C-alpha positions in Angstrom: -0.1 -0.1 0.0 1.2 3.5 -0.9 1.4 6.4 1.4 -1.7 7.7 -0.1 -3.5 5.3 0.3 -3.7 3.2 -3.0 -2.9 0.1 -3.4 -0.1 -1.4 -5.6 0.3 -4.5 -6.9 3.5 -6.3 -6.2 6.1 -7.6 -9.1 7.0 -11.1 -8.3 9.8 -13.7 -9.6 8.9 -16.5 -11.4 9.3 -19.6 -9.4 11.3 -22.8 -10.7 8.2 -24.9 -10.6 6.0 -22.1 -13.3 9.3 -22.3 -15.2 9.3 -26.4 -15.9 6.2 -25.5 -16.9 7.8 -23.8 -20.1 10.7 -26.0 -20.2 8.1 -28.4 -20.9 6.0 -26.4 -23.0 9.1 -25.2 -25.1 9.8 -28.7 -25.8 6.3 -30.1 -27.1 6.0 -27.8 -29.2 6.2 -27.3 -33.3 5.3 -23.6 -33.4 8.6 -21.6 -33.8 7.1 -18.5 -32.1 6.0 -20.4 -29.4 9.0 -22.1 -29.0 11.3 -18.9 -29.0 8.7 -17.5 -26.5 9.6 -20.6 -23.8 13.4 -20.1 -24.8 13.1 -16.6 -24.0 11.8 -16.9 -21.0 14.3 -20.0 -19.6 16.9 -18.2 -21.1 16.3 -15.4 -18.8 15.4 -17.5 -15.4 18.7 -19.8 -15.6 21.2 -17.2 -16.9 19.0 -14.2 -14.8 19.1 -12.0 -17.6 17.5 -8.5 -18.7 15.5 -7.8 -21.2 17.9 -5.9 -23.1 20.3 -8.5 -23.4 17.8 -11.1 -24.4 16.4 -9.2 -26.9 19.8 -8.7 -28.1 21.2 -12.4 -28.1 22.0 -13.9 -31.4 22.2 -17.9 -32.2 26.2 -17.3 -32.6 26.4 -16.2 -29.2 24.8 -19.4 -27.5 27.8 -22.4 -27.7 27.1 -25.6 -26.8 29.1 -28.7 -26.2 28.7 -32.1 -24.6 27.0 -30.9 -21.2 27.5 -27.2 -21.2 25.8 -24.3 -22.7 28.3 -21.1 -22.8 26.5 -18.3 -23.3 28.1 -14.8 -24.5 26.1 -11.8 -23.2 27.3 -8.8 -25.1 24.6 -6.2 -24.6 24.5 -5.8 -20.9 23.3 -2.4 -18.8 25.9 0.3 -18.6 28.3 -1.9 -19.8 31.1 -2.0 -23.0 29.8 -4.8 -26.4 33.5 -5.2 -26.4 34.0 -7.3 -22.8 30.5 -9.6 -23.0 29.9 -11.8 -19.9 30.6 -15.6 -20.1 27.9 -17.2 -18.2 27.6 -20.5 -18.3 25.0 -23.5 -17.5 25.9 -27.3 -17.3 23.8 -30.1 -18.0 22.6 -32.8 -14.9 23.2 -36.6 -14.7 19.6 -37.1 -13.5 17.3 -34.7 -15.9 14.7 -36.3 -18.1 14.8 -35.7 -22.1 12.9 -32.8 -21.3 14.7 -30.5 -19.5 16.1 -26.9 -19.6 19.4 -27.6 -21.6 17.5 -29.9 -24.1 15.4 -26.7 -24.4 18.0 -23.9 -25.1 19.8 -26.3 -27.5 16.4 -27.3 -29.6 16.0 -23.5 -30.0 19.9 -23.0 -31.2 19.7 -26.0 -33.7 16.0 -24.3 -35.0 17.9 -21.4 -36.2 20.9 -22.0 -39.1 21.6 -18.3 -39.5 24.4 -17.4 -36.7 23.0 -14.2 -37.0 19.2 -14.8 -35.9 17.9 -13.4 -33.0 15.0 -14.1 -30.8 11.4 -13.6 -33.0 9.9 -11.7 -30.0 10.9 -9.4 -27.4 11.5 -11.0 -23.5 8.0 -8.7 -22.5 6.0 -10.7 -25.4 7.8 -13.7 -24.8 7.0 -13.9 -21.4 3.6 -12.9 -21.9 3.5 -16.0 -24.7 4.9 -18.2 -22.6 2.3 -17.6 -19.4 -0.6 -18.1 -21.4 1.1 -21.3 -22.7 1.2 -22.9 -19.8 -1.4 -20.8 -17.4 0.6 -18.8 -15.5 -0.9 -16.2 -13.5 0.7 -14.9 -10.3 -1.1 -14.4 -6.9 -3.8 -11.8 -6.4 -2.3 -8.6 -5.8 0.9 -9.6 -7.6 2.3 -9.1 -11.4 5.1 -10.5 -13.4 7.0 -8.4 -15.4 10.0 -8.9 -17.5 12.2 -8.6 -14.9 9.9 -11.8 -13.4 12.5 -14.3 -14.5 15.6 -12.6 -13.4 14.3 -12.3 -10.0 13.2 -15.7 -10.0 16.6 -17.0 -11.0 18.4 -14.6 -8.4 16.2 -16.1 -5.5 16.1 -19.7 -6.2 20.1 -19.2 -6.7 20.1 -17.4 -3.0 17.4 -19.9 -1.3 19.5 -23.2 -2.7 22.7 -21.6 -0.7 24.7 -20.5 -3.2 26.7 -17.6 -1.8 26.1 -14.1 -2.4 29.1 -13.3 -3.8 29.0 -15.9 -6.7 24.6 -14.9 -7.3 26.1 -11.1 -7.4 29.0 -12.3 -10.2 26.2 -13.9 -12.3 23.6 -11.5 -12.3 26.7 -8.6 -12.8 25.6 -6.9 -9.8 28.6 -4.9 -7.9 26.6 -3.3 -5.7 24.6 -5.3 -2.6 21.7 -2.6 -2.7 20.8 -4.4 -5.9 20.5 -7.6 -4.5 18.5 -6.9 -2.0 15.9 -4.9 -4.6 15.7 -8.3 -6.2 14.9 -10.5 -2.6 11.5 -12.2 -3.3 10.2 -14.1 0.3 7.6 -15.3 -1.9 10.2 -17.8 -3.7 11.2 -21.0 -1.5 13.5 -23.7 -2.5 11.8 -26.5 -4.0 12.3 -29.6 -5.6 12.2 -27.3 -9.1 14.6 -25.5 -7.9 17.1 -28.1 -7.1 16.1 -29.6 -10.2 16.8 -26.2 -12.3 20.4 -25.1 -9.9 21.5 -27.6 -7.6 24.0 -29.2 -9.9 25.8 -25.9 -10.1 26.5 -25.6 -6.5 30.4 -26.5 -5.6 31.0 -29.6 -4.7 
């Protein structure tokens, strides 16, 4: 509630349980736009990316080798494109066939042009992917184009990955930004571990 008495809808993060449904929707769809929408949403979640980074992501910026995705993020808020942020996301041995790694690989393989970008903005991608899985936030809450990033950040922190590691991954230098992204509605679940537990140091 604002000081003037008006009620504001609260921005919340997308939880892992919801993004898991987006993974399944993208892998089972034969529609390229649906695939792009789901891939953009999942990409923003697993790499905790801003919209500007996802919107400018090219096919050639994503390299997939045996069990590892390396994403070169050239467009970042207030940062030079000459020094990309290199982010890694490994596959997990326990995953069933429908998993985030498989979805991103499907998106990469669906585009032969190395300069290809997502066919729609992250905002439109999120709207479309949420429609595919009937993703509706709780009463009084809303999803925005920051919601996948917020969700991914809080899932990492909830699983005990260090604050320093998480801040480097999200490209933050100040803890003040971290506090802005804290979302108490996101708590660790089996889906959280499914997405991120294998990233924790052994």
